[in-house]
C-alpha positions, 0 to 999 in steps of 0.5 A: 655614842651612837653613829649614823651615816647615809652614803649615796654612791654611783657605780660605773662598770663602763664609760658608756653609762649602760652599766651605772647604778645608784646606791643609797645606804642607811648605816646605824652603829656600822650595821647597814640597815637599809639600802635602795639600789637603782637596779632593784628598783626599791629599798631593801631591808637587812635588819629587823628594823631595816625591813620594817622601814623598806616596806614602809618607804616602798609603799610611798610612791612619790618618795620611791619615784624620787630615788629612782630619779637620781640615777639620771639626776645625780650619777648620769649628770656627773658621770664625766666629772667622775671620769 
């Protein structure tokens, strides 16, 4: 069978929310193919297929803006719950 997983997480380095980052990873058969990192601000591919998708997804301005907004919408909004 095949294994597909998408993991979205917020990483905190301090309580003041300055070092917070949003990471959205796409995994297929236990290999991470592509990742969005809010500190980088774009998708990065780790496999041949991931690099291909990263180039395509980075050219979509609306989709990229939505991913960048997840830091504010999801991470910072829910930070108090995590602490």
